[in-house]
N, C-alpha and C positions, 0 to 999 in steps of 0.2 A: 288662486286660493284653493286649498284642498277641500274636497267635498266632506259632508258630515260623516259619511261612513269611513272615510280615511283617517279621521282623528282617533288616536289611540292613547291609552294610559298605561304607563309602566308602573305597576303596583308592587311595592316591596313590603311584605308583612313581617314585622319584628314582633314575635310572639313572646318569648321568654328567654331567660338565660340560665346557665348552670355553672357550678364550680366557681362562684365568685366568693371572696371572703366577706364576712359581715363587718360593716362599719356604720356607726351611729351618726357620725358627723359628715358623711358624704352621701350624695345621691348619684345615680347613674343616668347619663344622657347619651343617646346614640344619634349622631349626625350623619346624614347620607348626602353625598355630593355627586351630581351627574350633570355634565354639560354646563358647568359653571353655576348651576343652581343648587342651593344647599337647603335641606330640610332636616328637622330635628324632632325627636320624640319628647314627650313630657318627662320631667324628672321622676324617677322611681326610687324606691328604697334600695340601698346598697346592702343586699343580703345574698344568701347563697343561691337562691333561685328567684331573681328579679322578674316581675311580670310586666312586660312593656305593653303588649296587646295594642300595637299601633300600626297603621298602614300609611306608607308614604308613597305619593304618586306624582309622576311627571307626564305632562301632556306633550305630544308630538304627533306628526303625521307619518305615514308609512314610508315616504321617501326619505325623510330625515332619519327614521329608524334604520333604513337600509344603509344609509351613509355611515351612521354610527357603528353598525355591525361590520361594515367593510373596514372602518378605521379602528375597530376593536376598542371602542370607548368603554372604559370600565365604570362601574358604580361602586364608589368607595364609601364604606361605612366606618366611621370613626367613633369609638366608645370612649367617653370621658367620665372621670370621677370628679364631681363638683363639690367643693367645700361649702357647707351650708352657711358658715360664718363669714368667710372672706370672698365667696363666689369665685375662687380660683379654680381653674380647670386643669386636670392632670390627665394626660393621655394614658389610657389603659391598654389599648390595642386597636387593630383595624382589621377589616375584612374587605376583600376585593371580589366583586361579583362580575361574571362575564355576561355581557349583554346578549351574546349569541345563544346562550342557553335559555333565554326567556321564550316561553311558548304561550299561545292563546289558551291551550288546555290547562286546566288547573293541575298543578303538581303537588304531591304531598310535601310538607315542610321538612327541611333537613337541618342538621346541626353543623354549624360552621365554627371552627376554632378561631380564636383571636390571634392574629399574627403580631409578632413583636410585643407580646403581652407583658405587662408589668408584673403580673402574678405568674411567674414561670413555673412554679411548683404545682399550682392548682390546675393550669391549662383550662381557663374559662372558655365557654362557647355560647353562641346565640342560635336560637331556633328561628330560621328564616324560610320564607317562601316568596317566589316571584311569579307574576302572571301578567299577561298582556290582555287588556280589556279594551273594548270599543267605547269611545267617549260619546255617550248618548245625551249629554246635557243640552238644555234648551238655549238657543242663542238669545242674548239680551235684546229687548225691544229697543230699536234705535231711537224711538221718540220718547222713551222714558226719561224723566228728569233725573239729572245726576245729583248725588248727595253733595251738599255744600261742604267745602273744606273747613276743618276746624279753625277757630280763631287762635291767634297767637296767645300763648299763656294758658290755653285751655288744658284740662286734665288729660285729654287724649295725647297731646304732645308730650306732656310729662311722663306718661306711661310708656310711650314709644322710646323715649330717651333712656329709660331704665332697662329695656330689654336688649338682647344681643342683636346688633346690627350686622348685616352682611352685604357685600357688594355683589349685585346680580348683573350679569352681562346681558345687554340688549344688542344682539348682533345686527338687527336691521338698522338701527339708528347709530350704532357705533359708539356707545357709551356704557358706563356702569351706573346702575341705580342703587342708591343707598337710602333705604326707608320706603315707606308706602308711596304708591304712585300718586295719590291725591295730595301728598305733602311735598313731593319733589317738583319744584317749579324752576329752580335756578340751575344753570350750567356752570361747572367749575373745571378747572384744568389743574391736575397734579403733575408736576414735572420733576424728574430726578436727573441731575447733570453730574457726570463723573468727569472732572476737568483735568486733573493732573495727579501724579503720584511721585513720591520721592523715597529714596533709601530702600527700594524694594529688595535689593540684594541682601539685606539683613535677614530676610525671611528664610533663606536657605543657607546651609553650611557649604563650605568649599568642597567637601567630599560627597555632597548629596548627588544622587543619580536621578535625573528626570525620567519621564516616561519613555521618551525615545529621542533620537537625535533630530534637531530642528524643531523641537516642540515650541508652540506658540503660547503666549500668556495673554490672558484677557480677564476682565472683571465681569462678574455674574451677580445678578440680584433678581428678586422676584417682586414685581410691582402689581399688586392686586391679582395674584394668581397667574401672572404673565411672566414668563422667563425672559430676561433681557441680558444680552451679552454685549460687551464693548468690542471695539475694533481690535483684532489681535496684534500683538507686538512681540518682538524677539529679544529686545535688550532690556534687562532688569535694571542696569546701572543708570541708563538714561532712557526711560520708557518713552517711546515715540508713538503715541496713539492719538487718534482723533477724539477730541472732547465731544461726547455725545450726550444728547438730552432725550430722555424717554418721557413722553407725555401721554396722559390718559385723561379722557373726558369723563366727568362724574356729574350725574344728575341727582341733586339733593337740595337741601336748604342749609342755612348757616348752623342752626342748632343741631340738626341731625348729623351734619358733618363733624362738628366738634365732639359730639358723643361718640361717633364712629372712631375718630382718631384717638380719642382718650382710651378706647378699649383695645386698640391695636398694639401688637407687640413691636419690637424694634425691627427696623429695616436692616437686614444683613447683606452686606456687600462682600463678596468673596473674590480674592485673587486666585485664579485657577491656571493650571497647566494640564491640558488634557482633561482627565477625570479626577485630578488630584487638586485639593484645595490647599494653597500655600499659606493663606492668611485670611482673616475675617475681621470686620469691624461692624459694630452695632450702632445704628443711628436711631434714637427714639423719635417715633412719629408723633407722640403725644406733645412734643415741644412745639409743634406747629400751631396748636390751639391753646396753649397755656397763656400766652401773652394776649393782651386785649387788643387784637387787631381786627379792624372792621374789614371783612373780606369784600364788602361792596365797594370800598374805596381804594384799598391797598392789598398787597399780597403778604401772606404769612411765609416767612423764609427761615429755614434752618440750614446754615452753611458753615464750613470750616474744614480744617485739616484733621482727619480722624486717624487714630493710630490703628494699624493692622496687627492683630494678635495671631501668632502662629498656632496651629492645632496642638492639642495636648501631647500627641505622640512624637512631635518634633520639637516641642518647647524645651525638653530636657537636653537635647543635643546641641542647642544653640547657646552661645555665650551671651551674657548680659551686655547690653549696649547702652551708651549714654542717651539722655533724653533728646539731644539734638540730632542723633543718628537713628532714631526710631523710624520704622517704615510708616509712611502716612499716605492717605489718599484724600484728595480734595473733592468734596461732594457738596452740592447745593440742592436742597429740596424746597420747591416753591409751590404754594397753593394759592390760586387766585380765581376770581370770577372770569368767565370767558369774555364778557362784554367790556372789561376794562383793560384788555391786553394791549390795545393800540396806544394807550396813553400811560402805560405803566413801564417806566424804565427799570430794568432789573440790574442790581449792583453787580459789578464784576467780582469774580472769586479770586482771592489772593492766596497764593500758596504759602507754605511755611517760610520760604526764602524771601518773600516780599514781592515777587514779580507777579503780574496779573496774567490770568489765563487768556489765551487768544480767542476765546469764545465770545461772540457778540451776543449780549442778552436782549437787546432791543429788537422787537419784532422777529425774534428767532423762533418763536413757538410755532408759527404757521409757515415757516419756510423750509423746504426740503432742498438740500444741495444736489446739484447735478452729479451723478456718479461719473468717475473717471472712465473714459471709453476704452483705454488700453489695459486696464487692470481692475479686476473685480475680485472681491474677497468673499468666501462662503460665509454665510450667516448661520447662526444656530437654528435648528429646526423650529419652525413656528408652530403654534397650536393648530389643532384641526379646524377650529372655528375661526372666523375672521376676528382678529383681536383689534381693539381700538387703540392700542399702543403704537405710537409713531416714534421711530428712532430718528434723532436729529444729530447731524454731524456738521462740524465746521468744514470749510473747503479742504479738499484733499491736499496733503503735503507731498512733496516729491518722494520717490521711493527711498527706502532705507539705504544708506550708504554702507558698503561692506567693509569699511575700514575703521580703524581705531580713532579715538578722540585726541590722541597726542599730536604734537605739532608736526613731528616728522613722519606721521603715519596716516595723515588724512589728506584727501584731495577735495578741492572745492567743487561745488555743483551750481548750476544756474538756478536762480530763484524762479519759482513758478507762482503766478498769481491767477487764481481761478475765481471768476465772478459767480456768485450764487444765483441759482435759477429760481424763479417764482414758484410758489406752491400751487398745488392743484386746486386750492380753494379760490384762486383768482379765476375770473370768468374767462373761458376760452375765446371769447369774441373780442378781446382787447386788441387794439391795433398795434402793429409793430413799432410805430413811432412812440406810442405811449410806453411800451416796454423799454425802448431805448432810452427815453427820457428818465424813466424810473431807475434804470441801471446806471445811467450817468449820474443821477442824483445820489444813488447809493455809493458810487465810487468816490464822490466828493465828500459824502458824510462820514464814511467809515473806511477803514483800511483793514479788511479781514484778509490778511496774508499770512502764510506760513512759510518761512524760509528754512532752507537746509542749514545744518551747523557749519559755520564759517570760522576759520582760524587764520592766524598769521603764520605764514610760511617763510623761512629765510629765502633771500633772493638767489642764493647759490644752490638751493635744493633742486634735485632732479626728480623727475617723475619716472618711477620704475614700475614695471609689471613683471612679477615673478609667477611662473606657473610650474606646477608639479604634477606629473602623471605617474602614478604607481601602477605599472603595467601588469606584472604577472608574478606569481609565486611558484617555485618548483623545488625539487629535491627535498621533499618533506621527510623529516627524520623523527617522527613521532609514532608511537605504537597504536594510535587510534585515528579514525577519520576526523578532520578538523573543519568546523564551520568558521572559516577565516574571516576576520575583519581587521583592517589596518587603521591605525589612529595616530595622528601627530598634531602638534601645536607648536607654533613659532610666533611668539608675541611681537617680535620685531616687525612682522607684516601687518600688525594692527588688529589681530584677532586673538583674543585669549581663549576663545572657545575651541575645543578640539575639532579637527577635521577627520571624518571617518568615512570609509567606504561602506556602501549600503546597497543591496542587502548582503548578508554574510554568504560566502560561497564555500562549498564543500571541497576539500582538498584531500587527495589520497596519495599514497606513496607512488613514486615513479610517474607522476603526472605533473603537467604545468597548466595552471589555471590563470586566465586573464581576469582581472578584478573589475567589477562594474562600478560606475560612478566614482572613478578614482582620480579624475582630473579636477584640479582646483587652481584658480588664478587669484593673485593678490595685487591690487593697485595701491601704491604707497609713495610718499615723498620722503626723501632722505638725502643727506649729504653723501658724496661719493666715498670720502674717507670713513664716514660712519658706517656705510654699507660694507666696505671692505673689512673694517675692524670687526664688525659683528659676524660676518661670514667666516672670518679666520678664527674667532674665539668660540663661537657657539655653534655646535653641529645641530642638524635637524634629526631628532630621534623619532623613528617610526616604531610604534608598538604593534606587535602581532597578537591578537586576542582570539580565543576560541569562545564563540557564543553558544551557550547551552541553554535551551529554553526552560529546562527544569531546574536550573540552579544558576549561581552567579557566573559572570564571565571570568575566564581563566586567562591570565597573561602568560603567553608561551615564550616570548622572547622579544628582543629589541634589536634595531638596526640603526646605527649612527651614520648619517649622510653628511659628509664634509662638503659644505656649500662653497668652500674656498676653491675647489676644483673648477667650479663654474666660472670664477673670475679669470682663471688662467686659460680657459678654452678660447678658441678662435672666434673673433668678432665678425659678424656679417651685417651688411646694410640692408635696410628695407624701407619702403615708403609707408608713411602713416596715413591717417584719414585726410589730413590737410596737405598732402603731397610733400611732407617734410621727411627728410632722411633720419632714420633712427638706427640704433645698434642693437644687435641680438646676439646672445651667447647661448649655446646649447651644449648640454653634457648628459650622457647616458652611461649607465654602469650597472653591473650586477654585484650585489653585496650580500654577505651571509647574515642571516638572522641568528643572533647569539641567544642562548638559553637565558631566561631571566634570572633563575636561581641556580646556584651550584656552580659547576665547572663551566668553562668557556666552550660549551658544546654547540655545534652548529645545528640549528633546528630546521632552517629552510634557506632558500636563496631568493632574494628580492631583486626584480628588475625595475628600474625607474628612468624617467627622462625629466630633466630640469631645464627650464628656459628662463633667461633673464633678459628683459627688453628695457633699454634706456631711451625714454621718450624725450630727453632733453630737459632744459630748465622749465620749472613751473612758471607759467605766465600769470601775472597779476590780473590781467583783464579776464581771465577765466574764472575768477573767484565770484564776481557779482556783476550782473547786468543791471545797471542803474535804472530806476523807474523814471528818472527825469528824462532820459532819452526817449522812452516810449511816449511819455506825455508831450514831449517837444514835437514829436512827429505828428501827434494828433492836432497840436496847435497850428503847425504849418499847413496841415490839410484843411483845417477850418478857415484859415486865413487866405487860402488859395483863391477864393472867390472875391476877395476884396478889390483887386484891380479893375474888375468889370464895373463894379459900382462906382469906383473912382473915375473911370473914363466917362461914364454917363454924367457924373456930377461936373467933371471938368468942361463938358460941352455947354454948360449953362453959365450964366453970369455969376460972378463971385459975390455979388451983392444981393442976391436973392435969398429969401428965407430958407430955401432948400440947401443953398451952399452953407449957410450958417449952421443949419441942422446937421449937415454932413460933417462940418468941421467939429461941431460938438461931439458927433458920433465918433470921429477919429480920435479926438482927445479922450473920450470915454474908453475907446478900445485900448489906447495906450495905457490908460490908468488900469484897465482890467488886465492888460498884459503884465504890468508891474505887479498887480495883486497876484496874478497867476504864477509869476516868477517867485514871488515871496512864498506862495503856497507850495510850490515845488521845492523850494529850499527848506521850508518847514517839514515837508514830507521826507526830504532827503535826511534832514537832521533826525526826524523821528525814526527813520529806517536805520540810520547809523546808531542811534540809541538802542533800538531793538537788537541790532547786531551786537552791540557792546553788552547789552543785557544777556543776550544768548551766550556770548562768550563767557561772561561772568558765571552764568548758570552752569555751563559745561565745566568751567574751572572749578566751581563748587562741587560738581559731581565727581570730577577727578580727585579733588581733595577728599571727598567722602570715601571714594574708593580706596585712595591711598591710606586714609585713616583706618578704614576697615582692614585692609591688608596688613597695615602696621600693627593693629591690635592682634590680628590673627598670628602674624609673625612673632610678636612679643609673647603671646600665649604659647606658640609652638617653641619659642626659644626657652621659655621657662620650663615647659614640659621636657624639652631636650636636655636642659641643664639638670632637671630632676632625674631624668632617665640616665644621663651620664653619671651623675653622682651615685644613683642606685647601681649602675653597672660597675663603677669603680669599687663600690662597697662589695658588690657580688664577686668581682674579680679578686679583691683582697681576701674575701671569705673563702672563695674557691681555691686561691693559692694556698692560704693557710690550711684549708681542709685537705688539699692535695699533698702538702708537706706532711701533715699529720697522718694522712692515709699511707704515704710512702714509709713514714717512720713505723707506723703500726704494721705495715707489710714486712718491713725488715725485721721488726721484733718478732712478728708471728713466724716468719721464715726461720729466724734463729732459734726460736722456741721449738719449732717443728723439727729442725735439724738436731737440736739437742735432745729432744724427746726420742727421735728416731735412733740417735746414737745410744742413748741410755737404754732404750728398748732392745736394741741389738746387743748391747753389752750384757743386759740382764738375761736376755735369751741365751746368749753364748755361755754366760756363767751358769745358768740353770742347766743348759745341756751338758756342760762339763761336770757339774755336780751330779747330775743324774747318771752320766756315764761313769763317774768315779764311784758312785754308790752301787751301780750295777756291777762294776768291776770288783768292788769289795764283796758284794754278795756272791759273785761268781767264785771268788777266792774262798769265801766261807763254804760255799757248796762243794768246791773241790776238796777243801780240808775235811769236810764232813764225809765226802765220798772216800777219802783216804782213811779216815777213822773207821768208816763202815767196812772198808775192805780189810783193815787191820783186825776189826772185831770179827769179821767173817773168818779171817785166817786163824785168829785165836779160837774161834768156835770150832773150826775144822780140827785144829790141833787138840782142842779139848775133846772133841768127838773121837779123834784117834786115840787120845789118852784114855778116854772113857772105854773105848773098845778094848784097848790093851789091858786096862784095869779089869774090865769085865772078863776078859780071857784069863787074866791072872787070878781073878777072883774065882772063876770056875775051876781053874786048876787048883787054886788054894782050897777051895771048898772040897774038891775031890781028894786033895791031899789031906785036908784036915777033916775029913769025914769022921775020923775017929775022935777028933777033938773039935767038936762043932762050936763050943762056946768061945774058945780062944780064937778060933779063926774068925768067928763072927765079930768078936770084940775088936780084933785088929782091923778087920775090914771096915767096921763101923767107924773106928778112929780115922782110918784113911779117908773114908768117905766124908767124914765131918771136916777133915782138913780140906779136902777138895771143895766141899760145900762152902767152907769159909772163904776159900780162894775165889770161888765163883761168885759168892755174895759180894766180896770186895770188888771184884771186877764189875759186877752188876751195879754196885753203888757208884763206882767211878763212872760207869757208863751213864747212870741216871743223873749224876751231878753234871757230867758234860752235856747231857741232854737239856737239863734245866738251864745251864749256862747258855746253850744254844737258843733255848726258848726265850731267855731274857734278851739276848742279843737280837734275836728275830723280832721280838716285841718292840725293842728300842728302835730297830731299823724301820719297823712299820710305823711307829710314832713319828720318827724323823721324816719318813716318806709322806705321812699324812700332813705333817707341818709344811713340808716343801710343796705339797699339792695345794694346801690352803693358801700359802703365800703366792703360788703361781696363779691360782684362781683369782685372788684379789688383784694382782698385777694385771692379769689378762682382762678383767672386767674394766679396768681403767684405760689401758693402753692398746690391748690387742683386740682384734675382731672376734666375732662369735665363731667363725669357722676355725680360726687358729686355736681358740679355746677347746672346741670339740676335738680337734686333731690332737692336741696335747693330752687331753683327757683320755682319748682312746689309746694314745701311745702308752700312757702310764698304766691304763687298765691292761693293755697287752703285756707290758713288762710284769705287772703284778700277777697276771694269769700264768705267765711262764714260771715265776717264782713259786706260785701256789702249786703248780704241777710238780715242780722239783721237790718242794716240801712234802707234797702228798706222796710222791714216790719214796722219799726218804722215810716218811712215817710208816708207809706200808712195809718197808724193809725192817725198820725197828720193831714194828708189830710182829713180823714173822720171827725175828730174833727172840722177842719176849715170849711169843707163843712156844717157840722151841725150848726156851729155858724153863718156861712153866711146865711144859710136858716132861722135861727131864727131872724137874723138881718133883712133879707128881709121881713119876715112876720111882724116884729115889725114896720118896716118903712112903709110897705103898710097900716098898720092900722092908722098910723099917717099921715104924708103928703107924698104924692106920689113922689113929686120931690126930697125932701131930701133923700129919700130911694134910688132912682136911682143914685144920686151923690155918696152916700156911696158905692153902689155896684160897680160902675166904679172904685172908689178909691181902693176897696179891690181887684178887678181884676188886676189893675196895680201893686198893691203890690205883689200879687201872681206871676205875670209874672216876675217882677224884682227879686223876691226871687228865682224863678226857674232858671233864667239866672245866678244869682250870685252863686247858688249851682253848676250849671254845670261848670261855669268858675273856681270855686274853686277846683272842682275835677280834672279838666284837668290840672290846674297849678301844682298839686302835682306830676305829672309824672307817677303816678301809673296806671291811667285809660287813655284809648284812645277812639276815637269816635266809635269804634266797640264794646265796652263793653255794656252790657245790661243796666246798670244803666244810662249811658250817653244817650243810645237810648231812654230809658223811659223818661228821663228829656226832651229830644228833642220833644218826642211825647206830653208831658204835655204842653210844651211851645207852640207848634203849636195849641193845643186845646184851651189854654188860649187866644192866639192871635185870634183864630177863634171865640171864644165866645165874645171877645171884639169888634170884627169888626162890628156886627150889631148895638151895642149900640152907 
């Protein structure tokens, strides 16, 4: 016992909280759990800053504290919101405290946020502090009288039943205590038995991927805070696991036990694979105490086949199944007093199909089976403290056979009978004879045997052994390194599960890698013609996968292995185990791995070796070793000593009492032998019935599997029919759309060609029109040039005439100097005639000029109209660059025309100026006044002509005020107005 100074207290102070929502109908309670002991604070108001101000303490010694620190035992604080009206508790969040951080020096309190909080937006927290104190309490006086326990029906018991009861573990005595120690006087045993399971394959879909290859399934549940797992098994279709009973001892009384179980929630039993829960069932513990069962005389039992419900995340992906195909688990929960266990027969559990579980309920609570010496299975990790839970299993069954349940795919195995070993509760000083007698009595009283599945095999069936060795992969034709894993499945060998190489190996280009764990052998029974037909029809398809840890596996390619090559290979003899000759055929080959999608491209090259061994006919005596032969040997051994006693009796007289007693003894022996023979026949009959029942059970399992597969195939067929109908509709729609698209393409192509031809024609016509117009304008310009040259010639002729006339006039004036009036009059007349002629010529020139101006304006308007039409057509059909090019070309042509017109105007202006100068000279020589009037009139005419020309050019729309010709006209108009102003 630890000394007084070594006793310590772990004190957790719960001071206050913050960031809690306000609720009038709820109160807050904090429960702290450490080493199986649970403490709770008083309820406080559910407000924003609840004030707990509570200290919770656990007593332990330094050695225990050191062990807990090594094991990192946590202190878990659970915060609950309790409904004031219904007393229902709702989890708000939890806090985990590390025991290694507790110190004897007092530390300031810290805020700890609640994990997995219900109020996620507020992020509530608790103000906590931990300290390690020395326990200085006084030891109780051993001679002090104890307080008397309360009487039944007293108000103390009534108050205890209304409070929350917890199961506290007592490690030293190995039981859980429920209620105060002074009220707990009776010992009870609570046992949970998981007996059988059916239709477990309905919990997973056909395409579901488990955690890893070779994963084991097991049942898991929590019994009074103790985690319990069943024996692992691999086959979901026919689960072969040992029925186990988990028992826990409870110290309490009847009323407290009923109050405790009425407060407990349901017992949840999970079907697990690794860390994944495939299904769950809830069994109410309150049903144990609802019925009026006197626990002092009989046991309270809850048993039946409970339906396993899949998790919510996978429930949507599973199809609805009928009621008779729902996954179930057979569970029995029994609560009884410990002292009535020897006289309490427990009823056997019946499964959904009506057959009884092989678990023997009588006296099975305190018996532990002897573990198999050659095979041990790892258990789930036990708690750090010694748990009072005992796992109870039936005798171990033979190892799982690696073959299918079908007739042609299974081989028999010998039955194994294992006698249970006595529990550790029996005294170790018992004699060996007593143990033998008890074992013999047990053998006669019960038949706790588990046989392997047996089937009827045709007499002509052969025992075959097929082995496949996927040796190596080479010539990789992929652009990245591959974590290669090969996978194949061949249901004819009796295994629907895929065979995979493990672990994945990395393969690079130009390398050959040998695959680990690539050898697999299959033992099966089949008819020779069935084997040959299957090998000829169905190839073995090997899939090559790339395993990527960060994403899904990628199927790279497949390789089809024709097993018919193995049948044509050379046969060799070899000796088997029983020195019998068997046949062996071996075939090896390298095959290309073809790409899974796309073209038939070679991904890699696979090397394999296949071996087929023919073991001969399947012998009927290999199916079952009868128990009668074993019992018969025992009988012969027991009767071996009988002749000795017979010799001794024969030496005496036949009429003595001893002889009569011996005779009666022999008669009794014969009668016992007859009884023993009858018992053996009954046992044989019972074993045959068990075998028939097992056969019917496996037949029902196969039927269930076939029904499930049929349902899945029907669903897949419906989906495929829908998909085919949708594909046909889509193909029709696509064909119609393709035809419509082709028609639209043809129409668009025709429209495009027509538009291009029309555009080319319009462009050609426009070019021809423009060329024609330019040619006409050039002809007009040449005509105007000819007119100008003719006018210049006439002007030169007029000038020469004028000079001649001037000379004549000088001569005439000299001659007529004596008669000046007559000469002047004649000269005036001559000059007037010349003036009239010149005015007529000037008028004709002006009219031709006006006609030219009109033609020029019409040509400009026509050009503007052509330009506008060209712009409209170009905006619709031609591109912007062609528009600008055409516009620049037109502008260039117009500029040339403007230059030509400008030169012509300058020449006309020079002619006019020369004529005006001649007129002015002529008029100066005559009368001065008429000359001035004519000059003013000519200036007005010139100004009006310039204004008219400018307005005509602007009205055409071709020219703007910024053009050079308009600016030149404006300048001439200003000069004309300036020259007119002084006159």
